[in-house]
Residue frames as qw, qx, qy, qz and C-alpha x, y, z in Angstrom:
[[0.203, -0.459, 0.787, -0.358, -108.07, -119.34, 132.95],
 [0.444, -0.032, -0.874, -0.193, -108.59, -123.11, 132.89],
 [0.694, -0.488, -0.141, -0.510, -111.61, -124.32, 134.96],
 [0.848, -0.165, -0.454, 0.220, -109.37, -126.76, 136.73],
 [0.360, 0.185, -0.358, 0.841, -107.54, -123.94, 138.32],
 [0.357, -0.389, -0.010, -0.849, -110.65, -122.01, 139.22],
 [0.796, -0.330, -0.429, -0.272, -112.16, -125.15, 140.81],
 [0.598, 0.039, -0.555, 0.578, -109.32, -125.26, 143.28],
 [0.070, -0.139, 0.351, -0.924, -110.71, -122.14, 145.01],
 [0.273, -0.405, -0.869, -0.073, -113.50, -123.75, 146.88],
 [0.023, -0.303, -0.409, 0.860, -115.68, -120.76, 147.83],
 [0.347, 0.645, 0.674, -0.091, -119.27, -119.92, 146.96],
 [0.143, 0.851, 0.020, -0.505, -118.45, -116.39, 145.69],
 [0.143, -0.453, 0.697, 0.537, -115.92, -117.76, 143.15],
 [0.250, 0.264, 0.900, 0.240, -118.41, -120.15, 141.63],
 [0.246, 0.787, 0.490, -0.283, -121.06, -117.39, 141.49],
 [0.020, 0.765, -0.271, -0.584, -118.74, -115.05, 139.79],
 [0.217, -0.217, 0.852, 0.425, -117.50, -117.72, 137.37],
 [0.188, 0.389, 0.881, 0.191, -121.03, -118.77, 136.42],
 [0.105, -0.230, -0.236, -0.938, -122.40, -115.17, 136.31],
 [0.422, -0.504, -0.738, -0.155, -124.96, -116.04, 139.01],
 [0.237, -0.356, -0.409, 0.806, -124.50, -113.08, 141.32],
 [0.031, -0.485, -0.464, -0.740, -127.51, -110.95, 140.55],
 [0.323, -0.326, 0.171, -0.872, -130.05, -108.76, 142.25],
 [0.796, -0.266, -0.340, -0.424, -132.08, -111.85, 142.89],
 [0.604, 0.015, -0.670, 0.432, -129.45, -113.18, 145.35],
 [0.504, -0.802, -0.316, -0.050, -130.24, -112.51, 148.88],
 [0.115, 0.863, -0.352, 0.343, -128.03, -109.95, 150.64],
 [0.686, -0.569, 0.431, -0.140, -127.27, -112.36, 153.37],
 [0.931, 0.104, 0.271, 0.223, -125.96, -115.01, 151.03],
 [0.537, 0.743, -0.059, 0.396, -123.95, -112.50, 149.07],
 [0.198, -0.853, 0.368, -0.312, -122.40, -111.08, 152.15],
 [0.838, -0.354, 0.415, 0.004, -121.57, -114.51, 153.54],
 [0.845, 0.429, 0.132, 0.289, -120.03, -115.44, 150.05],
 [0.275, 0.849, -0.236, 0.384, -117.83, -112.26, 150.16],
 [0.526, -0.715, 0.421, -0.187, -116.78, -113.08, 153.68],
 [0.925, -0.065, 0.353, 0.126, -115.77, -116.63, 152.65],
 [0.711, 0.599, 0.009, 0.369, -113.82, -115.30, 149.65],
 [0.041, -0.884, 0.318, -0.341, -112.01, -112.77, 151.85],
 [0.779, -0.475, 0.403, -0.073, -111.13, -115.53, 154.37],
 [0.911, 0.203, 0.227, 0.276, -109.66, -117.62, 151.52],
 [0.498, 0.762, -0.109, 0.399, -107.65, -114.65, 150.17],
 [0.370, -0.810, 0.359, -0.279, -106.30, -113.76, 153.66],
 [0.864, -0.299, 0.402, 0.046, -105.24, -117.32, 154.25],
 [0.833, 0.422, 0.144, 0.327, -103.62, -117.62, 150.82],
 [0.201, 0.889, -0.198, 0.362, -101.81, -114.45, 151.45],
 [0.586, -0.682, 0.404, -0.167, -100.56, -115.71, 154.85],
 [0.899, -0.095, 0.413, 0.114, -99.34, -118.93, 153.18],
 [0.069, -0.595, 0.512, 0.615, -97.78, -117.30, 150.26],
 [0.516, 0.307, 0.784, 0.160, -100.03, -119.20, 147.87],
 [0.048, 0.431, -0.246, -0.867, -99.55, -116.86, 145.03],
 [0.094, -0.163, -0.821, -0.539, -101.57, -119.00, 142.49],
 [0.149, -0.624, -0.760, 0.102, -104.62, -118.98, 144.65],
 [0.133, -0.582, -0.156, 0.787, -104.14, -115.25, 145.35],
 [0.008, 0.207, -0.524, -0.826, -104.02, -114.53, 141.64],
 [0.110, -0.339, -0.877, -0.323, -107.10, -116.66, 140.92],
 [0.132, -0.696, -0.615, 0.347, -109.20, -114.93, 143.50],
 [0.082, -0.557, 0.033, 0.825, -108.14, -111.47, 142.35],
 [0.062, 0.055, -0.663, -0.744, -108.76, -112.32, 138.72],
 [0.129, -0.488, -0.859, -0.081, -112.20, -113.57, 139.73],
 [0.102, -0.678, -0.257, -0.681, -112.86, -110.08, 141.02],
 [0.621, -0.618, -0.404, 0.264, -112.24, -110.31, 144.83],
 [0.045, -0.974, 0.077, -0.206, -111.27, -107.03, 146.34],
 [0.686, 0.312, -0.425, 0.502, -107.55, -106.85, 146.74],
 [0.024, 0.412, -0.399, 0.819, -108.17, -104.48, 149.73],
 [0.705, -0.480, -0.371, -0.367, -110.75, -106.66, 151.48],
 [0.066, -0.588, 0.583, -0.557, -110.27, -106.92, 155.17],
 [0.459, -0.108, -0.861, 0.188, -110.20, -109.72, 157.72],
 [0.390, -0.680, -0.440, -0.437, -113.17, -109.39, 160.01],
 [0.671, -0.609, -0.314, 0.284, -111.45, -109.39, 163.55],
 [0.542, -0.451, 0.047, 0.708, -108.28, -107.41, 163.11],
 [0.334, 0.888, 0.083, -0.304, -109.07, -105.51, 159.94],
 [0.404, -0.462, 0.593, 0.520, -105.93, -106.73, 158.20],
 [0.635, 0.606, -0.189, -0.439, -105.73, -106.59, 154.47],
 [0.958, 0.238, -0.008, 0.158, -104.11, -109.30, 152.27],
 [0.495, 0.673, -0.316, 0.449, -101.00, -107.12, 151.92],
 [0.333, -0.694, 0.450, -0.453, -100.61, -106.55, 155.65],
 [0.919, -0.239, 0.285, -0.134, -101.01, -110.33, 156.28],
 [0.864, 0.403, -0.082, 0.291, -98.46, -111.28, 153.56],
 [0.217, 0.762, -0.390, 0.469, -95.97, -108.71, 155.01],
 [0.579, -0.606, 0.432, -0.332, -96.12, -110.04, 158.41],
 [0.951, -0.027, 0.306, 0.021, -95.60, -113.57, 157.15],
 [0.329, -0.601, 0.562, 0.463, -92.75, -112.50, 154.96],
 [0.656, 0.446, 0.596, 0.127, -94.46, -113.66, 151.66],
 [0.113, -0.506, 0.296, 0.802, -92.43, -111.45, 149.21],
 [0.023, 0.093, 0.764, 0.638, -93.75, -112.83, 145.89],
 [0.078, -0.662, -0.744, -0.037, -97.40, -112.74, 147.18],
 [0.129, -0.742, -0.192, 0.629, -96.91, -109.11, 148.42],
 [0.091, -0.309, 0.473, 0.820, -95.59, -108.20, 144.94],
 [0.007, -0.375, -0.827, -0.418, -98.55, -109.84, 143.27],
 [0.137, -0.698, -0.626, 0.320, -100.93, -108.07, 145.65],
 [0.151, -0.581, 0.106, 0.792, -99.21, -104.65, 144.87],
 [0.097, -0.066, 0.704, 0.700, -99.53, -105.45, 141.16],
 [0.119, -0.546, -0.798, -0.228, -103.20, -105.95, 141.49],
 [0.101, -0.644, -0.158, -0.742, -103.55, -102.56, 143.20],
 [0.629, -0.465, -0.552, 0.288, -103.17, -103.26, 146.92],
 [0.108, -0.933, 0.040, -0.342, -103.29, -100.07, 148.93],
 [0.663, 0.252, -0.514, 0.483, -99.80, -100.00, 150.28],
 [0.033, 0.285, -0.465, 0.838, -100.47, -97.62, 153.27],
 [0.659, -0.441, -0.390, -0.468, -103.71, -99.36, 154.46],
 [0.111, -0.366, 0.679, -0.627, -104.06, -99.71, 158.29],
 [0.428, -0.306, -0.849, -0.050, -105.69, -102.42, 160.25],
 [0.424, -0.772, -0.412, -0.234, -107.91, -101.62, 163.21],
 [0.623, -0.647, -0.116, 0.424, -104.90, -100.85, 165.37],
 [0.176, 0.949, -0.162, -0.208, -103.28, -98.66, 162.68],
 [0.574, -0.396, 0.613, 0.373, -100.66, -101.15, 161.63],
 [0.566, 0.681, -0.230, -0.403, -99.47, -101.10, 158.08],
 [0.951, 0.276, -0.100, 0.096, -97.74, -103.56, 155.77],
 [0.398, 0.640, -0.447, 0.481, -94.37, -101.74, 156.27],
 [0.457, -0.585, 0.474, -0.474, -94.82, -101.89, 160.21],
 [0.940, -0.114, 0.201, -0.251, -95.60, -105.57, 160.08],
 [0.833, 0.438, -0.198, 0.273, -92.75, -106.47, 157.72],
 [0.158, 0.704, -0.451, 0.526, -90.36, -104.36, 159.95],
 [0.646, -0.494, 0.391, -0.431, -91.53, -105.92, 163.23],
 [0.975, 0.011, 0.210, -0.075, -91.07, -109.46, 161.82],
 [0.368, -0.629, 0.562, 0.391, -87.70, -108.73, 160.23],
 [0.708, 0.391, 0.521, 0.272, -88.16, -109.17, 156.47],
 [0.222, -0.569, 0.246, 0.753, -85.62, -106.80, 154.94],
 [0.174, 0.084, 0.730, 0.656, -86.40, -107.81, 151.35],
 [0.034, -0.674, -0.728, -0.122, -90.12, -107.15, 151.91],
 [0.192, -0.785, -0.202, 0.553, -89.38, -103.83, 153.64],
 [0.250, -0.318, 0.457, 0.792, -87.21, -102.83, 150.65],
 [0.105, 0.402, 0.761, 0.498, -90.01, -103.72, 148.22],
 [0.126, -0.789, -0.582, 0.152, -92.53, -101.66, 150.20],
 [0.244, -0.678, 0.067, 0.690, -90.26, -98.64, 150.30],
 [0.205, -0.088, 0.608, 0.762, -89.60, -98.81, 146.65],
 [0.004, 0.503, 0.753, 0.424, -93.31, -99.01, 145.91],
 [0.078, -0.546, -0.122, -0.825, -94.05, -95.92, 148.00],
 [0.596, -0.509, -0.587, 0.204, -94.70, -97.08, 151.70],
 [0.095, -0.847, 0.098, -0.513, -95.09, -94.15, 153.97],
 [0.581, 0.153, -0.618, 0.506, -92.26, -94.48, 156.52],
 [0.031, 0.224, -0.418, 0.880, -93.73, -92.07, 158.90],
 [0.659, -0.381, -0.331, -0.557, -97.16, -93.47, 159.55],
 [0.059, -0.285, 0.782, -0.552, -97.77, -94.58, 163.12],
 [0.395, -0.394, -0.814, -0.161, -100.27, -97.02, 164.66],
 [0.400, -0.779, -0.291, -0.386, -102.66, -96.05, 167.52],
 [0.766, -0.545, -0.106, 0.324, -99.82, -96.45, 170.00],
 [0.055, 0.938, -0.293, -0.178, -97.68, -93.99, 168.05],
 [0.689, -0.291, 0.586, 0.313, -95.40, -96.88, 166.87],
 [0.487, 0.696, -0.326, -0.416, -93.71, -96.32, 163.50],
 [0.947, 0.247, -0.205, 0.028, -92.03, -98.95, 161.34],
 [0.395, 0.570, -0.567, 0.445, -88.64, -97.94, 162.73],
 [0.490, -0.428, 0.465, -0.600, -89.97, -98.32, 166.33],
 [0.944, -0.013, 0.081, -0.320, -91.45, -101.65, 165.44],
 [0.795, 0.393, -0.401, 0.228, -88.09, -103.04, 164.06],
 [0.088, 0.571, -0.583, 0.572, -86.34, -101.80, 167.21],
 [0.731, -0.348, 0.259, -0.527, -88.76, -103.68, 169.44],
 [0.993, 0.041, 0.115, 0.004, -87.59, -107.04, 167.89],
 [0.418, -0.652, 0.474, 0.418, -83.98, -105.88, 167.21],
 [0.765, 0.485, 0.381, 0.185, -84.14, -106.08, 163.45],
 [0.368, -0.605, 0.212, 0.673, -80.88, -104.37, 162.58],
 [0.320, 0.096, 0.645, 0.687, -80.99, -104.88, 158.87],
 [0.001, -0.763, -0.613, -0.208, -84.43, -103.48, 158.75],
 [0.305, -0.834, -0.191, 0.417, -83.52, -100.64, 161.00],
 [0.360, -0.342, 0.422, 0.759, -80.56, -99.66, 158.63],
 [0.216, 0.396, 0.667, 0.593, -82.95, -99.70, 155.61],
 [0.142, -0.850, -0.507, 0.020, -85.53, -97.57, 157.46],
 [0.360, -0.718, 0.030, 0.595, -82.91, -94.96, 158.61],
 [0.339, -0.151, 0.514, 0.773, -81.40, -94.76, 155.19],
 [0.077, 0.498, 0.713, 0.488, -84.84, -94.12, 153.77],
 [0.047, -0.484, -0.036, -0.873, -85.47, -91.14, 155.98],
 [0.596, -0.560, -0.575, -0.032, -86.97, -92.54, 159.11],
 [0.205, -0.804, 0.243, -0.503, -86.92, -90.00, 162.16],
 [0.600, 0.120, -0.707, 0.354, -84.35, -91.69, 164.45],
 [0.118, 0.002, -0.630, 0.767, -85.57, -89.77, 167.44],
 [0.532, -0.300, -0.342, -0.714, -89.28, -90.04, 166.91],
 [0.077, -0.103, 0.869, -0.479, -91.22, -91.37, 169.84],
 [0.281, -0.394, -0.824, -0.295, -94.42, -93.26, 170.43],
 [0.363, -0.720, -0.290, -0.516, -97.34, -92.06, 172.62],
 [0.773, -0.580, -0.183, 0.182, -95.47, -93.11, 175.72],
 [0.104, -0.949, 0.289, 0.074, -92.37, -91.11, 174.78],
 [0.736, -0.340, 0.509, 0.290, -90.14, -94.07, 173.90],
 [0.351, 0.742, -0.420, -0.387, -87.73, -93.57, 171.02],
 [0.850, 0.356, -0.381, -0.081, -86.08, -96.17, 168.82],
 [0.329, 0.445, -0.726, 0.409, -82.88, -96.47, 171.01],
 [0.498, -0.279, 0.540, -0.618, -85.16, -97.07, 174.12],
 [0.929, 0.110, 0.034, -0.351, -86.90, -99.86, 172.33],
 [0.729, 0.435, -0.507, 0.146, -83.54, -101.31, 171.33],
 [0.022, -0.499, 0.659, -0.563, -82.24, -100.91, 174.85],
 [0.676, -0.167, 0.436, -0.571, -85.21, -102.73, 176.27],
 [0.945, 0.244, -0.109, -0.190, -84.89, -105.60, 173.77],
 [0.698, -0.521, 0.434, 0.231, -81.22, -105.95, 174.43],
 [0.793, 0.498, 0.209, 0.283, -80.27, -105.60, 170.83],
 [0.460, -0.634, 0.154, 0.603, -76.78, -104.11, 171.07],
 [0.433, 0.113, 0.565, 0.693, -76.20, -104.22, 167.37],
 [0.081, 0.762, 0.534, 0.358, -79.41, -102.24, 166.66],
 [0.344, -0.889, -0.151, 0.263, -78.62, -99.67, 169.52],
 [0.535, -0.396, 0.308, 0.680, -75.15, -99.26, 168.18],
 [0.302, 0.409, 0.585, 0.632, -76.44, -98.48, 164.65],
 [0.128, -0.874, -0.441, -0.160, -78.86, -95.88, 166.02],
 [0.477, -0.762, 0.023, 0.437, -76.28, -94.21, 168.16],
 [0.490, -0.112, 0.447, 0.740, -73.76, -94.10, 165.21],
 [0.160, 0.548, 0.584, 0.577, -76.72, -92.39, 163.17],
 [0.008, 0.352, -0.074, 0.933, -77.34, -89.76, 165.74],
 [0.571, -0.579, -0.545, -0.205, -79.89, -91.17, 168.30],
 [0.202, -0.642, 0.358, -0.647, -80.13, -89.15, 171.45],
 [0.559, -0.048, -0.803, 0.200, -79.24, -91.61, 174.33],
 [0.092, -0.148, -0.611, 0.772, -80.54, -89.32, 177.00],
 [0.414, -0.270, -0.328, -0.805, -84.10, -88.83, 175.80],
 [0.190, 0.015, 0.798, -0.572, -86.82, -89.51, 178.39],
 [0.184, -0.409, -0.810, -0.377, -90.12, -91.26, 178.04],
 [0.306, -0.641, -0.194, -0.677, -93.17, -89.80, 179.66],
 [0.787, -0.594, -0.163, -0.033, -92.50, -91.59, 182.90],
 [0.175, -0.915, 0.363, -0.018, -88.96, -90.20, 182.80],
 [0.876, -0.192, 0.388, 0.213, -87.20, -93.38, 181.83],
 [0.192, 0.736, -0.550, -0.345, -83.96, -93.21, 179.64],
 [0.825, 0.334, -0.437, -0.128, -82.62, -95.93, 177.51],
 [0.253, 0.390, -0.774, 0.429, -80.00, -96.65, 180.21],
 [0.494, -0.178, 0.548, -0.651, -82.75, -97.17, 182.87],
 [0.879, 0.168, -0.013, -0.447, -84.60, -99.55, 180.62],
 [0.707, 0.381, -0.593, 0.066, -81.52, -101.63, 179.83],
 [0.005, 0.399, -0.724, 0.563, -80.55, -101.67, 183.49],
 [0.643, -0.060, 0.422, -0.636, -83.97, -102.86, 184.64],
 [0.904, 0.258, -0.124, -0.319, -84.08, -105.52, 181.93],
 [0.798, -0.424, 0.406, 0.137, -80.64, -106.85, 182.87],
 [0.798, 0.542, 0.089, 0.250, -78.80, -106.15, 179.66],
 [0.610, -0.606, 0.148, 0.489, -75.25, -105.61, 180.81],
 [0.545, 0.109, 0.442, 0.704, -73.64, -105.19, 177.26],
 [0.102, 0.766, 0.434, 0.462, -76.35, -102.65, 176.40],
 [0.439, -0.873, -0.131, 0.165, -75.69, -100.70, 179.67],
 [0.615, -0.393, 0.275, 0.625, -71.99, -100.69, 178.81],
 [0.403, 0.365, 0.450, 0.709, -72.52, -99.40, 175.29],
 [0.090, -0.874, -0.381, -0.289, -74.92, -96.58, 176.46],
 [0.467, -0.841, -0.016, 0.274, -72.51, -95.36, 178.95],
 [0.632, -0.107, 0.384, 0.665, -69.71, -95.54, 176.63],
 [0.219, 0.451, 0.491, 0.713, -71.70, -93.17, 174.36],
 [0.020, 0.267, -0.135, 0.954, -72.63, -90.56, 176.98],
 [0.525, -0.585, -0.561, -0.258, -75.74, -91.86, 178.84],
 [0.128, -0.546, 0.360, -0.746, -76.24, -89.70, 181.93],
 [0.498, -0.180, -0.838, 0.130, -76.32, -92.02, 184.82],
 [0.076, -0.121, -0.540, 0.829, -77.53, -89.36, 187.23],
 [0.384, -0.172, -0.379, -0.824, -80.88, -88.84, 185.47],
 [0.214, 0.114, 0.820, -0.518, -83.99, -89.74, 187.50],
 [0.133, -0.410, -0.752, -0.498, -87.44, -90.91, 186.38],
 [0.373, -0.580, -0.177, -0.702, -90.70, -89.50, 187.70],
 [0.829, -0.483, -0.281, -0.038, -90.38, -91.78, 190.83],
 [0.289, -0.883, 0.354, -0.104, -86.93, -90.46, 191.60],
 [0.905, -0.145, 0.361, 0.174, -85.17, -93.64, 190.57],
 [0.139, 0.738, -0.557, -0.355, -81.80, -93.71, 188.63],
 [0.765, 0.331, -0.523, -0.178, -80.49, -96.51, 186.47],
 [0.214, 0.318, -0.831, 0.404, -78.40, -97.71, 189.50],
 [0.409, -0.052, 0.625, -0.663, -81.38, -97.91, 191.92],
 [0.806, 0.239, -0.095, -0.533, -83.51, -99.51, 189.33],
 [0.591, 0.358, -0.721, 0.052, -80.80, -102.25, 188.74],
 [0.011, 0.181, -0.826, 0.534, -80.55, -102.82, 192.54],
 [0.602, 0.050, 0.352, -0.715, -84.33, -103.00, 192.91],
 [0.839, 0.321, -0.223, -0.380, -84.63, -105.47, 190.01],
 [0.787, -0.403, 0.460, 0.083, -81.76, -107.56, 191.53],
 [0.769, 0.609, -0.113, 0.160, -79.52, -107.13, 188.50],
 [0.704, -0.624, 0.164, 0.295, -76.32, -107.90, 190.39],
 [0.707, 0.071, 0.276, 0.648, -73.96, -107.77, 187.45],
 [0.187, 0.759, 0.230, 0.579, -75.23, -104.35, 186.41],
 [0.491, -0.870, -0.018, -0.037, -74.98, -103.05, 190.06],
 [0.796, -0.357, 0.199, 0.447, -71.53, -104.28, 190.16],
 [0.561, 0.395, 0.319, 0.654, -70.61, -102.66, 186.94],
 [0.113, -0.907, -0.153, -0.375, -72.09, -99.36, 188.10],
 [0.664, -0.731, 0.034, 0.157, -70.06, -99.64, 191.29],
 [0.743, -0.088, 0.274, 0.604, -66.78, -100.17, 189.43],
 [0.346, 0.647, 0.316, 0.601, -67.57, -97.30, 187.04],
 [0.296, -0.924, -0.125, -0.208, -68.32, -94.92, 189.86],
 [0.713, -0.592, 0.158, 0.341, -65.06, -95.86, 191.66],
 [0.658, 0.066, 0.356, 0.660, -62.95, -95.50, 188.47],
 [0.265, 0.521, 0.368, 0.723, -64.54, -92.40, 187.06],
 [0.110, -0.264, -0.444, 0.849, -66.11, -90.52, 189.95],
 [0.227, -0.374, -0.513, -0.739, -69.31, -90.07, 187.98],
 [0.362, -0.037, 0.440, -0.821, -72.35, -88.81, 189.90],
 [0.175, -0.180, -0.932, -0.261, -74.74, -91.76, 189.84],
 [0.448, -0.374, -0.167, -0.795, -77.43, -89.86, 191.73],
 [0.011, 0.024, 0.899, -0.438, -79.52, -91.22, 194.51],
 [0.193, -0.528, -0.780, -0.274, -83.17, -92.12, 194.83],
 [0.194, -0.517, 0.074, -0.830, -85.45, -89.36, 196.07]]
């Protein structure tokens, strides 16, 4: 590799490796600081999608699975969150650990799913990313995609075998996350693929309650059209209707009133 390219990587460890000057005589402090510097450069290059710099650093011997000091993110996790497809491919070709997790348990697949990068998600799945890994909150890649309403990503994950009714540590499922975010398209996809609209979280909330409390009228309409039980109560004795009234969601309260009048459905009552 030409020196002109190597010189663009302005980091002590790259100069030491190139010149063969990293030896037992180097102080452990200097060596550690040099490694930290090199890792910072690699993480930043991965974030920016600077594939040339990434390749230079890796060819110089920098660990492809080195971690950022605060969050514990690897270059691949960083590139995946930023949607840097070519950089992610380069990192994988250099041996990046595809299922590595940061300090909170997030993986590259989770980050790409959360940020809505379907091409990157597809690449990671083809390369063997584990679709069932969850972070410390119990969030899977599918749940992450539903939090931000990434319908294209949700479809990829479901087709790849994601558990559509899996829940996080708080008992929230994918359709609950979609309901809370207000992504009707995402929720509709999940429902058509078999999502249970009447699952309850640990505090007794259903997707309908979450949508009503957040003020998502079209989501409420979708859920009720697909069998959501309006009479269900949470652990505080509240129904979707009472939650909507408490949160001053006038449109939803009016919608519930019309549905009740026209269908005779039991909307329950607060305990």
